C-alpha positions, 0 to 999 in steps of 0.5 A, a space after each residue: 511529526 516530520 519525516 526526519 523525526 519518523 526515521 529516527 523513531 523507527 531507527 530507535 525502535 529497530 535498535 531496541 528490538 530483541 525479538 529476532 523473528 520480528 526483526 526478520 519479518 520487518 527485514 523481509 518486508 522492507 527488502 520486498 518493498 525495495 525490490 518491487 517496482 512502484 508505478 509513478 504516473 504522469 499527470 496525464 496518466 492520472 487524469 486518463 485513469 480518473 476518466 476511465 474510472 468515471 466511465 466505468 462507474 457510470 456504466 455500472 461497472 463497480 462493486 459495492 462494499 457489501 459485494 466485496 465483503 461477501 466475496 471476501 468471506 470466500 477467500 
């Protein structure tokens, strides 16, 4: 499905919504996203970040899936 079709599908869904609470939640989420500043990286920045990530990994500076699952149980 292309972007235009997805937009139309979303618009149709929103128009058909009857639940005011759900609409408010959607509206708040959209406005929150609109207000946030998403970072856009240059190719050089992405390469640098990848190199830094590889260095961290090679040094053992990472968490396993198991570590993250254990940590998330304490949230």
